[in-house]
Jmol script that loads the backbone (N, CA, C; Angstrom):
load data "model"
ATOM      1  N   MET A   1     -85.914  37.391 -81.467  1.00  0.00           N
ATOM      2  CA  MET A   1     -85.832  36.624 -80.129  1.00  0.00           C
ATOM      3  C   MET A   1     -85.626  34.953 -80.438  1.00  0.00           C
ATOM      4  N   ALA A   2     -86.514  34.740 -81.529  1.00  0.00           N
ATOM      5  CA  ALA A   2     -86.193  32.971 -81.935  1.00  0.00           C
ATOM      6  C   ALA A   2     -84.784  32.950 -82.174  1.00  0.00           C
ATOM      7  N   ASP A   3     -83.806  33.733 -82.399  1.00  0.00           N
ATOM      8  CA  ASP A   3     -82.734  33.315 -82.530  1.00  0.00           C
ATOM      9  C   ASP A   3     -82.032  33.165 -81.203  1.00  0.00           C
ATOM     10  N   THR A   4     -82.543  33.977 -80.525  1.00  0.00           N
ATOM     11  CA  THR A   4     -81.584  33.606 -79.478  1.00  0.00           C
ATOM     12  C   THR A   4     -82.173  32.296 -78.387  1.00  0.00           C
ATOM     13  N   ASN A   5     -83.165  32.020 -78.691  1.00  0.00           N
ATOM     14  CA  ASN A   5     -83.780  30.436 -78.149  1.00  0.00           C
ATOM     15  C   ASN A   5     -83.234  29.626 -78.959  1.00  0.00           C
ATOM     16  N   THR A   6     -82.913  29.510 -80.282  1.00  0.00           N
ATOM     17  CA  THR A   6     -82.130  28.654 -80.934  1.00  0.00           C
ATOM     18  C   THR A   6     -80.937  28.775 -80.610  1.00  0.00           C
ATOM     19  N   ALA A   7     -80.654  29.581 -80.103  1.00  0.00           N
ATOM     20  CA  ALA A   7     -78.667  29.615 -79.963  1.00  0.00           C
ATOM     21  C   ALA A   7     -78.519  28.767 -78.320  1.00  0.00           C
ATOM     22  N   ALA A   8     -79.697  29.137 -77.609  1.00  0.00           N
ATOM     23  CA  ALA A   8     -79.506  28.870 -75.774  1.00  0.00           C
ATOM     24  C   ALA A   8     -80.017  27.441 -76.267  1.00  0.00           C
ATOM     25  N   GLN A   9     -80.630  26.805 -77.445  1.00  0.00           N
ATOM     26  CA  GLN A   9     -80.825  25.168 -77.336  1.00  0.00           C
ATOM     27  C   GLN A   9     -79.546  24.781 -78.045  1.00  0.00           C
ATOM     28  N   GLU A  10     -79.370  25.093 -78.814  1.00  0.00           N
ATOM     29  CA  GLU A  10     -77.823  24.823 -79.010  1.00  0.00           C
ATOM     30  C   GLU A  10     -76.671  24.442 -78.158  1.00  0.00           C
ATOM     31  N   ASN A  11     -76.687  25.281 -77.309  1.00  0.00           N
ATOM     32  CA  ASN A  11     -75.766  25.223 -76.071  1.00  0.00           C
ATOM     33  C   ASN A  11     -75.831  24.197 -75.236  1.00  0.00           C
ATOM     34  N   THR A  12     -77.187  23.675 -74.884  1.00  0.00           N
ATOM     35  CA  THR A  12     -77.357  22.391 -74.158  1.00  0.00           C
ATOM     36  C   THR A  12     -77.406  21.173 -74.724  1.00  0.00           C
ATOM     37  N   LYS A  13     -76.670  20.640 -75.290  1.00  0.00           N
ATOM     38  CA  LYS A  13     -76.605  19.326 -76.303  1.00  0.00           C
ATOM     39  C   LYS A  13     -76.706  18.218 -75.171  1.00  0.00           C
ATOM     40  N   PRO A  14     -77.059  17.428 -75.194  1.00  0.00           N
ATOM     41  CA  PRO A  14     -77.147  16.051 -73.993  1.00  0.00           C
ATOM     42  C   PRO A  14     -75.805  15.630 -73.699  1.00  0.00           C
ATOM     43  N   ALA A  15     -75.338  15.315 -72.794  1.00  0.00           N
ATOM     44  CA  ALA A  15     -74.005  14.388 -72.576  1.00  0.00           C
ATOM     45  C   ALA A  15     -73.851  13.456 -73.394  1.00  0.00           C
ATOM     46  N   LYS A  16     -72.541  13.464 -73.808  1.00  0.00           N
ATOM     47  CA  LYS A  16     -71.977  11.912 -74.610  1.00  0.00           C
ATOM     48  C   LYS A  16     -72.473  10.424 -73.770  1.00  0.00           C
ATOM     49  N   LYS A  17     -73.180   9.799 -74.898  1.00  0.00           N
ATOM     50  CA  LYS A  17     -73.314   8.905 -73.805  1.00  0.00           C
ATOM     51  C   LYS A  17     -72.548   7.540 -74.249  1.00  0.00           C
ATOM     52  N   GLY A  18     -71.873   6.939 -73.481  1.00  0.00           N
ATOM     53  CA  GLY A  18     -70.938   6.134 -73.532  1.00  0.00           C
ATOM     54  C   GLY A  18     -70.187   5.658 -72.350  1.00  0.00           C
ATOM     55  N   LYS A  19     -69.703   4.184 -72.192  1.00  0.00           N
ATOM     56  CA  LYS A  19     -69.106   3.859 -71.300  1.00  0.00           C
ATOM     57  C   LYS A  19     -67.704   4.115 -71.121  1.00  0.00           C
ATOM     58  N   ASP A  20     -67.211   5.338 -70.665  1.00  0.00           N
ATOM     59  CA  ASP A  20     -65.932   5.391 -70.366  1.00  0.00           C
ATOM     60  C   ASP A  20     -65.440   4.954 -68.841  1.00  0.00           C
ATOM     61  N   LYS A  21     -63.904   4.338 -69.383  1.00  0.00           N
ATOM     62  CA  LYS A  21     -63.668   3.672 -67.915  1.00  0.00           C
ATOM     63  C   LYS A  21     -63.371   4.596 -66.958  1.00  0.00           C
ATOM     64  N   LYS A  22     -64.070   4.066 -66.276  1.00  0.00           N
ATOM     65  CA  LYS A  22     -63.916   5.067 -64.248  1.00  0.00           C
ATOM     66  C   LYS A  22     -62.768   4.647 -63.994  1.00  0.00           C
ATOM     67  N   GLU A  23     -61.956   5.975 -63.141  1.00  0.00           N
ATOM     68  CA  GLU A  23     -60.608   5.842 -62.606  1.00  0.00           C
ATOM     69  C   GLU A  23     -61.017   5.458 -61.322  1.00  0.00           C
ATOM     70  N   SER A  24     -60.094   4.731 -60.435  1.00  0.00           N
ATOM     71  CA  SER A  24     -60.175   3.998 -59.087  1.00  0.00           C
ATOM     72  C   SER A  24     -59.878   5.186 -58.164  1.00  0.00           C
ATOM     73  N   PHE A  25     -61.084   5.123 -56.987  1.00  0.00           N
ATOM     74  CA  PHE A  25     -60.474   6.188 -56.304  1.00  0.00           C
ATOM     75  C   PHE A  25     -59.400   6.493 -55.695  1.00  0.00           C
ATOM     76  N   TRP A  26     -58.643   5.266 -55.504  1.00  0.00           N
ATOM     77  CA  TRP A  26     -57.008   5.775 -55.108  1.00  0.00           C
ATOM     78  C   TRP A  26     -56.207   5.956 -56.183  1.00  0.00           C
ATOM     79  N   SER A  27     -56.763   5.877 -57.229  1.00  0.00           N
ATOM     80  CA  SER A  27     -55.287   5.960 -58.528  1.00  0.00           C
ATOM     81  C   SER A  27     -55.898   7.659 -58.502  1.00  0.00           C
ATOM     82  N   GLY A  28     -57.300   7.767 -58.545  1.00  0.00           N
ATOM     83  CA  GLY A  28     -57.445   9.430 -58.454  1.00  0.00           C
ATOM     84  C   GLY A  28     -56.871  10.334 -57.260  1.00  0.00           C
ATOM     85  N   VAL A  29     -56.825   9.863 -56.077  1.00  0.00           N
ATOM     86  CA  VAL A  29     -56.074  10.668 -55.003  1.00  0.00           C
ATOM     87  C   VAL A  29     -55.016  10.486 -55.180  1.00  0.00           C
ATOM     88  N   LYS A  30     -54.475   9.432 -55.789  1.00  0.00           N
ATOM     89  CA  LYS A  30     -52.620   9.554 -55.987  1.00  0.00           C
ATOM     90  C   LYS A  30     -52.598  10.560 -56.979  1.00  0.00           C
ATOM     91  N   LYS A  31     -53.160  10.842 -58.042  1.00  0.00           N
ATOM     92  CA  LYS A  31     -52.914  11.728 -58.764  1.00  0.00           C
ATOM     93  C   LYS A  31     -53.098  13.394 -58.290  1.00  0.00           C
ATOM     94  N   GLU A  32     -54.486  13.271 -57.751  1.00  0.00           N
ATOM     95  CA  GLU A  32     -54.434  14.654 -56.711  1.00  0.00           C
ATOM     96  C   GLU A  32     -53.195  15.225 -56.082  1.00  0.00           C
ATOM     97  N   TRP A  33     -52.819  13.925 -55.118  1.00  0.00           N
ATOM     98  CA  TRP A  33     -51.629  13.769 -54.492  1.00  0.00           C
ATOM     99  C   TRP A  33     -50.584  14.430 -54.592  1.00  0.00           C
ATOM    100  N   SER A  34     -50.069  14.096 -56.155  1.00  0.00           N
ATOM    101  CA  SER A  34     -49.074  14.693 -56.654  1.00  0.00           C
ATOM    102  C   SER A  34     -49.087  16.023 -56.968  1.00  0.00           C
ATOM    103  N   LYS A  35     -50.240  16.438 -57.077  1.00  0.00           N
ATOM    104  CA  LYS A  35     -50.211  18.328 -57.639  1.00  0.00           C
ATOM    105  C   LYS A  35     -49.926  19.044 -56.484  1.00  0.00           C
ATOM    106  N   ILE A  36     -49.913  18.891 -55.437  1.00  0.00           N
ATOM    107  CA  ILE A  36     -49.684  19.115 -54.232  1.00  0.00           C
ATOM    108  C   ILE A  36     -48.582  20.065 -54.141  1.00  0.00           C
ATOM    109  N   ILE A  37     -48.137  21.301 -53.925  1.00  0.00           N
ATOM    110  CA  ILE A  37     -46.855  21.732 -53.708  1.00  0.00           C
ATOM    111  C   ILE A  37     -46.808  22.169 -52.721  1.00  0.00           C
ATOM    112  N   TRP A  38     -45.684  21.107 -51.991  1.00  0.00           N
ATOM    113  CA  TRP A  38     -45.774  21.298 -50.181  1.00  0.00           C
ATOM    114  C   TRP A  38     -44.528  22.024 -50.184  1.00  0.00           C
ATOM    115  N   LEU A  39     -44.549  23.269 -48.984  1.00  0.00           N
ATOM    116  CA  LEU A  39     -44.067  24.192 -48.268  1.00  0.00           C
ATOM    117  C   LEU A  39     -42.792  23.524 -48.019  1.00  0.00           C
ATOM    118  N   PRO A  40     -41.335  23.982 -47.908  1.00  0.00           N
ATOM    119  CA  PRO A  40     -40.046  23.805 -46.907  1.00  0.00           C
ATOM    120  C   PRO A  40     -40.762  23.342 -45.462  1.00  0.00           C
ATOM    121  N   ALA A  41     -39.775  22.447 -44.874  1.00  0.00           N
ATOM    122  CA  ALA A  41     -39.785  22.233 -43.308  1.00  0.00           C
ATOM    123  C   ALA A  41     -39.669  23.458 -42.907  1.00  0.00           C
ATOM    124  N   LYS A  42     -38.747  24.457 -43.325  1.00  0.00           N
ATOM    125  CA  LYS A  42     -38.558  25.452 -42.376  1.00  0.00           C
ATOM    126  C   LYS A  42     -39.639  26.454 -42.575  1.00  0.00           C
ATOM    127  N   THR A  43     -40.170  26.681 -43.508  1.00  0.00           N
ATOM    128  CA  THR A  43     -41.400  27.522 -43.502  1.00  0.00           C
ATOM    129  C   THR A  43     -42.577  27.224 -42.777  1.00  0.00           C
ATOM    130  N   VAL A  44     -42.900  25.808 -42.539  1.00  0.00           N
ATOM    131  CA  VAL A  44     -43.859  25.118 -42.015  1.00  0.00           C
ATOM    132  C   VAL A  44     -43.748  25.300 -40.698  1.00  0.00           C
ATOM    133  N   GLY A  45     -42.356  25.360 -39.898  1.00  0.00           N
ATOM    134  CA  GLY A  45     -41.895  25.355 -38.737  1.00  0.00           C
ATOM    135  C   GLY A  45     -42.168  26.837 -38.313  1.00  0.00           C
ATOM    136  N   ARG A  46     -41.864  27.936 -38.859  1.00  0.00           N
ATOM    137  CA  ARG A  46     -41.751  29.179 -38.601  1.00  0.00           C
ATOM    138  C   ARG A  46     -43.393  29.770 -38.324  1.00  0.00           C
ATOM    139  N   GLN A  47     -44.439  29.251 -39.535  1.00  0.00           N
ATOM    140  CA  GLN A  47     -45.482  29.540 -39.515  1.00  0.00           C
ATOM    141  C   GLN A  47     -46.285  28.957 -38.465  1.00  0.00           C
ATOM    142  N   THR A  48     -45.626  27.975 -37.951  1.00  0.00           N
ATOM    143  CA  THR A  48     -46.193  27.004 -36.514  1.00  0.00           C
ATOM    144  C   THR A  48     -45.825  27.576 -35.666  1.00  0.00           C
ATOM    145  N   GLY A  49     -44.906  27.906 -35.264  1.00  0.00           N
ATOM    146  CA  GLY A  49     -44.408  28.837 -34.215  1.00  0.00           C
ATOM    147  C   GLY A  49     -45.240  30.146 -34.451  1.00  0.00           C
ATOM    148  N   LEU A  50     -45.515  31.126 -35.151  1.00  0.00           N
ATOM    149  CA  LEU A  50     -46.298  32.222 -35.499  1.00  0.00           C
ATOM    150  C   LEU A  50     -47.713  32.212 -35.050  1.00  0.00           C
ATOM    151  N   VAL A  51     -48.245  30.944 -35.294  1.00  0.00           N
ATOM    152  CA  VAL A  51     -49.525  30.790 -35.015  1.00  0.00           C
ATOM    153  C   VAL A  51     -49.657  30.255 -33.303  1.00  0.00           C
ATOM    154  N   VAL A  52     -48.698  29.333 -32.711  1.00  0.00           N
ATOM    155  CA  VAL A  52     -48.454  29.435 -31.493  1.00  0.00           C
ATOM    156  C   VAL A  52     -48.403  30.725 -30.416  1.00  0.00           C
ATOM    157  N   VAL A  53     -47.515  31.383 -31.024  1.00  0.00           N
ATOM    158  CA  VAL A  53     -47.184  32.302 -30.311  1.00  0.00           C
ATOM    159  C   VAL A  53     -48.439  33.825 -30.619  1.00  0.00           C
ATOM    160  N   LEU A  54     -48.951  33.895 -31.659  1.00  0.00           N
ATOM    161  CA  LEU A  54     -50.231  34.640 -31.793  1.00  0.00           C
ATOM    162  C   LEU A  54     -51.608  33.927 -30.740  1.00  0.00           C
ATOM    163  N   SER A  55     -51.648  32.621 -31.198  1.00  0.00           N
ATOM    164  CA  SER A  55     -52.639  32.265 -29.944  1.00  0.00           C
ATOM    165  C   SER A  55     -52.394  32.545 -28.652  1.00  0.00           C
ATOM    166  N   ILE A  56     -51.312  32.281 -28.092  1.00  0.00           N
ATOM    167  CA  ILE A  56     -50.938  32.686 -26.755  1.00  0.00           C
ATOM    168  C   ILE A  56     -51.191  34.107 -26.246  1.00  0.00           C
ATOM    169  N   ILE A  57     -50.905  35.167 -27.287  1.00  0.00           N
ATOM    170  CA  ILE A  57     -51.028  36.329 -27.073  1.00  0.00           C
ATOM    171  C   ILE A  57     -52.462  36.854 -27.008  1.00  0.00           C
ATOM    172  N   MET A  58     -52.938  36.164 -27.931  1.00  0.00           N
ATOM    173  CA  MET A  58     -54.724  36.342 -27.984  1.00  0.00           C
ATOM    174  C   MET A  58     -55.378  36.208 -26.792  1.00  0.00           C
ATOM    175  N   GLY A  59     -55.064  34.820 -26.179  1.00  0.00           N
ATOM    176  CA  GLY A  59     -55.402  34.022 -25.069  1.00  0.00           C
ATOM    177  C   GLY A  59     -55.186  35.025 -23.891  1.00  0.00           C
ATOM    178  N   ILE A  60     -53.964  35.538 -23.787  1.00  0.00           N
ATOM    179  CA  ILE A  60     -53.618  36.766 -22.484  1.00  0.00           C
ATOM    180  C   ILE A  60     -54.662  37.833 -22.966  1.00  0.00           C
ATOM    181  N   ILE A  61     -55.433  38.676 -23.940  1.00  0.00           N
ATOM    182  CA  ILE A  61     -55.788  39.533 -24.078  1.00  0.00           C
ATOM    183  C   ILE A  61     -57.188  39.466 -23.870  1.00  0.00           C
ATOM    184  N   ILE A  62     -57.403  38.256 -24.366  1.00  0.00           N
ATOM    185  CA  ILE A  62     -58.998  37.837 -23.675  1.00  0.00           C
ATOM    186  C   ILE A  62     -59.056  37.675 -22.410  1.00  0.00           C
ATOM    187  N   SER A  63     -58.219  36.959 -21.610  1.00  0.00           N
ATOM    188  CA  SER A  63     -58.444  36.930 -20.074  1.00  0.00           C
ATOM    189  C   SER A  63     -58.485  38.265 -19.738  1.00  0.00           C
ATOM    190  N   VAL A  64     -57.773  39.004 -20.106  1.00  0.00           N
ATOM    191  CA  VAL A  64     -57.253  40.517 -19.297  1.00  0.00           C
ATOM    192  C   VAL A  64     -58.709  41.386 -19.698  1.00  0.00           C
ATOM    193  N   VAL A  65     -59.042  41.284 -20.845  1.00  0.00           N
ATOM    194  CA  VAL A  65     -60.572  41.494 -21.090  1.00  0.00           C
ATOM    195  C   VAL A  65     -61.785  41.200 -20.204  1.00  0.00           C
ATOM    196  N   ASP A  66     -61.725  39.749 -20.446  1.00  0.00           N
ATOM    197  CA  ASP A  66     -62.618  39.123 -19.562  1.00  0.00           C
ATOM    198  C   ASP A  66     -62.568  39.413 -18.095  1.00  0.00           C
ATOM    199  N   SER A  67     -61.616  39.765 -17.737  1.00  0.00           N
ATOM    200  CA  SER A  67     -61.086  40.076 -15.885  1.00  0.00           C
ATOM    201  C   SER A  67     -61.469  41.464 -15.969  1.00  0.00           C
ATOM    202  N   GLY A  68     -61.089  42.574 -16.942  1.00  0.00           N
ATOM    203  CA  GLY A  68     -61.800  43.815 -16.541  1.00  0.00           C
ATOM    204  C   GLY A  68     -63.522  43.745 -16.452  1.00  0.00           C
ATOM    205  N   ALA A  69     -63.988  43.120 -17.512  1.00  0.00           N
ATOM    206  CA  ALA A  69     -65.534  43.193 -17.655  1.00  0.00           C
ATOM    207  C   ALA A  69     -66.254  42.615 -16.839  1.00  0.00           C
ATOM    208  N   LEU A  70     -65.308  41.407 -15.849  1.00  0.00           N
ATOM    209  CA  LEU A  70     -66.246  40.853 -14.986  1.00  0.00           C
ATOM    210  C   LEU A  70     -66.020  41.929 -13.347  1.00  0.00           C
ATOM    211  N   ARG A  71     -64.866  42.409 -13.349  1.00  0.00           N
ATOM    212  CA  ARG A  71     -64.706  43.602 -12.415  1.00  0.00           C
ATOM    213  C   ARG A  71     -65.589  44.898 -12.538  1.00  0.00           C
ATOM    214  N   LEU A  72     -65.946  45.146 -13.762  1.00  0.00           N
ATOM    215  CA  LEU A  72     -66.758  46.028 -14.098  1.00  0.00           C
ATOM    216  C   LEU A  72     -68.175  45.517 -13.559  1.00  0.00           C
ATOM    217  N   ILE A  73     -68.726  44.693 -14.237  1.00  0.00           N
ATOM    218  CA  ILE A  73     -69.889  44.007 -13.794  1.00  0.00           C
ATOM    219  C   ILE A  73     -70.176  43.938 -12.384  1.00  0.00           C
ATOM    220  N   GLU A  74     -69.273  43.502 -11.362  1.00  0.00           N
ATOM    221  CA  GLU A  74     -69.292  43.529  -9.910  1.00  0.00           C
ATOM    222  C   GLU A  74     -69.455  44.679  -9.255  1.00  0.00           C
ATOM    223  N   LYS A  75     -68.743  45.889 -10.035  1.00  0.00           N
ATOM    224  CA  LYS A  75     -68.687  47.092  -9.117  1.00  0.00           C
ATOM    225  C   LYS A  75     -70.156  48.137  -9.785  1.00  0.00           C
ATOM    226  N   ILE A  76     -70.434  47.389 -10.927  1.00  0.00           N
ATOM    227  CA  ILE A  76     -71.855  48.166 -11.220  1.00  0.00           C
ATOM    228  C   ILE A  76     -73.393  47.235 -10.465  1.00  0.00           C
ATOM    229  N   LEU A  77     -73.074  46.134 -10.258  1.00  0.00           N
ATOM    230  CA  LEU A  77     -74.078  45.290  -9.443  1.00  0.00           C
ATOM    231  C   LEU A  77     -74.020  45.545  -7.791  1.00  0.00           C
ATOM    232  N   SER A  78     -72.703  45.844  -7.331  1.00  0.00           N
ATOM    233  CA  SER A  78     -72.606  46.140  -5.909  1.00  0.00           C
ATOM    234  C   SER A  78     -73.449  47.678  -5.370  1.00  0.00           C
ATOM    235  N   ILE A  79     -73.575  48.493  -6.541  1.00  0.00           N
ATOM    236  CA  ILE A  79     -73.830  49.812  -6.057  1.00  0.00           C
ATOM    237  C   ILE A  79     -75.380  49.899  -5.559  1.00  0.00           C
TER     238      ILE A  79
END
end "model"
wireframe off; spacefill off
backbone 0.3
color backbone group
């Protein structure tokens, strides 16, 4: 049991203390920005069109279901 405690203590060494030069925020942003893999404009256009079309279709489906539910509720309450 003592061996596992010693091993666990060895893995938790204190962090290195020293004055490392900090990178400025904007240079970090620029560095990360360069790592982005941009999709071709044609692909983005197609995906945007697909999202718009699916949104319209879902809107129509939701409208139909809502109208049907409203009519059903009105019919039930009028009895």
